[in-house]
N, C-alpha and C positions, 0 to 999 in steps of 0.2 A: 204185595204184588200190585202194580198199578193196573188201571182199567185196560189200557192198550195191550199189555201182556196177557191179561185174562182172556180178552176177546180172541187174540191170535192163538192162544193155547187151545181154545175150544174149536176154532175153525180158521184155517189160513186159506185165502182164495188162491185158486190155481195160477192166476196171472201173476200173483205176488211171488209164489214159489218159483215160477219160471224166471221172473225178473231177478230174483236174488241168486238163483243158480247161475244165470248168465253173468252176473257180477262176479261171483266166485271164480268162474272160468276165466273171465277177463283178467282178474288180479293175479291168479296163480300162473296163467300162461304167460302173461307179461313179465312176471318175476323170473321165470325160467328162460324166456327169450333174452332177457338182459344178460344172463349168464352165458348163453350161447353167443350173443353178440360180442362178448368180451373174450371168450375162450375158444369158440368154434364158429366164427362168422360164416364160414362156407356151409356148415350144416344149417344154420339159420336161413341162409339164402335159398336152401333147397326145400325148406318146410312150406307147406301150403297153409294159408291163413285158415283158421278154424271158423266155420260158419255154424252157429248154434241154431238148429232147427228141429221141428218135431215136438213131441210131447216131453214130459219130464224124463222118462226113461231113456228116450232117444238122446236127449241133451246130455244126460249123465254119461252115457256110453261114449258119445263124441268127445266130451271133455277128458274122460279117463284115457281113451286111446291116444289123444293128443299128448297128454302127460307122459304116457309110455314112450312115445316117439321122441319127445324132448329129452327124457332121461337117458334113453339109449344113445342119443347123439352126444350128450355130455360124457357118458361113460366111455364112449369110443374115443373122445378127444382127450379126456383127463385121466382115465382110469377110474375104477370103481370107488376107491377110498376117497379120492379128492372130489370126484363128482358128488358123492353122497354128502360129504362134509360141507361143501359150498352150497349145494342144493338145499339141505336141511336148514342151514343158517339163514339163507335168503327167504325160505318159505316160512320159517318161524316168525320172522319179522313181518312178512306179509299177512300171516294169520293174526298176529298180535294187533296190527292196524285194523283188520276187519273186526276183531273183537272189541276194540276201543270204539269204533264207529257204531257197531251194533248196540253197545252199552249206552252210548249217547242217544241214539235214536229211540231206544226203548225206555229211556228216562231212568236207568238204573242209578241208584245212589248208595254209597257205602259198600260194605263187603258182605251183604246178606247172602248166605249160602243158597237158600231156596230160590231166590231171584236169579242167581248165577246158573243154577241147574236148569231152571225153566227157560232162560235165555238160550242156553246151549241146546236144549231140546228143540226150540224153534229154529235155530240155525241148522241143525242136523236133519231136521225134517226136509229141508231143501235138498239135501244130498241123499235122502233115502236111507238114513241111518237111525236105527232105534237102539237106545241104550238104557241101562239102569245104573244107578249109583247107590253104593252101599257104604255106610259109615263104618270104618274099622278103627276103633280107638280115636286117636287125634287126626287120622287121615281117612281117605276114602279110596274105594276101588270103583272104576267105571268099567262096565262090561257091555260090549256091543253084541246084540243078538242077531241083528240083521243089518247088512250094509250093501246097498245097491251097487256100490263101486267095486266090491270085492270080486264080482264076476268079470271085471274088465281090467283091473290093475294087475300088473306083474308084482311078485313079492318085493322086488327092488323099488318099484314106483310107489307101492303102498308104504314102504318104510320111509321113503323120502317125503311123501305127501303128509304123513302123519305128523311131521314137524309143524305143518300149518295148523293142524288140529290142536297141537300143544300150545301154539302161539295164540290161537283164538281163545282158549280157556284162560290164559294168562291176561289177555286183553280184556276179557269180560270181568275178571277179578284178579287184580295184581297180587293178591295174597295167595293165589293158587298156582302151583306148578304141576303139570301133568307129564307123565312119561309112559309110553306104551311098552308093555312087556310081552304080549302075545298078539298075533294077528291072524285073522281068518285066511288071508292070502298065503300064509306060511304053514297052513295045515291045522291050525287051532280051530276048535269048535266055535269059539267066540273071541273077539278082540278083548284084551284086558289092559287097562292102564291104571297106574297108581297116581293118585292126586295127593300131593303134600301141601301143607299149609306153612306159610312163613311165620305166622303167629296164630294163636287160637282164635276162632270166630264161632259164633252161634249158628 
């Protein structure tokens, strides 16, 4: 692990957390706005621009509520199945790009598992998400004990937005594919995701 990651793992300044959260909000909201622009321009025209303000908790709530509104508009226009399919595909791509960018900024090299997990912990600290990773044979299971967004997301929005999480992990380490199996927003005690490896790594 490089020095920058070590320092950020010990302490991440509040202003940096806010800056990174605002960036995540911008990227994900723009991603969904593009879908609304194509499939439901009238809904997009009725949406108010999101203004991120307040502390971290306030900003997380504002972002989550805006995501809820965007997905509801997509579902109303396209139906649940198509809205979810298009939304998850677009958000996976957006998350993947965020993961790649973070990997570059943190100076990650190669496919080191420990570095990937630490980088993911830093990214999800921004969202108020705490997780543990357990190795199971050749693969891993990620379990989320606390998620600050779970109090604000509808089950449908959580399912859609989790595609961005899956994309982020793949961007951080292209040898890893993640898929959520359980979600707090659907009544589970904790979120659970399976992480599979394209090939064996240490």
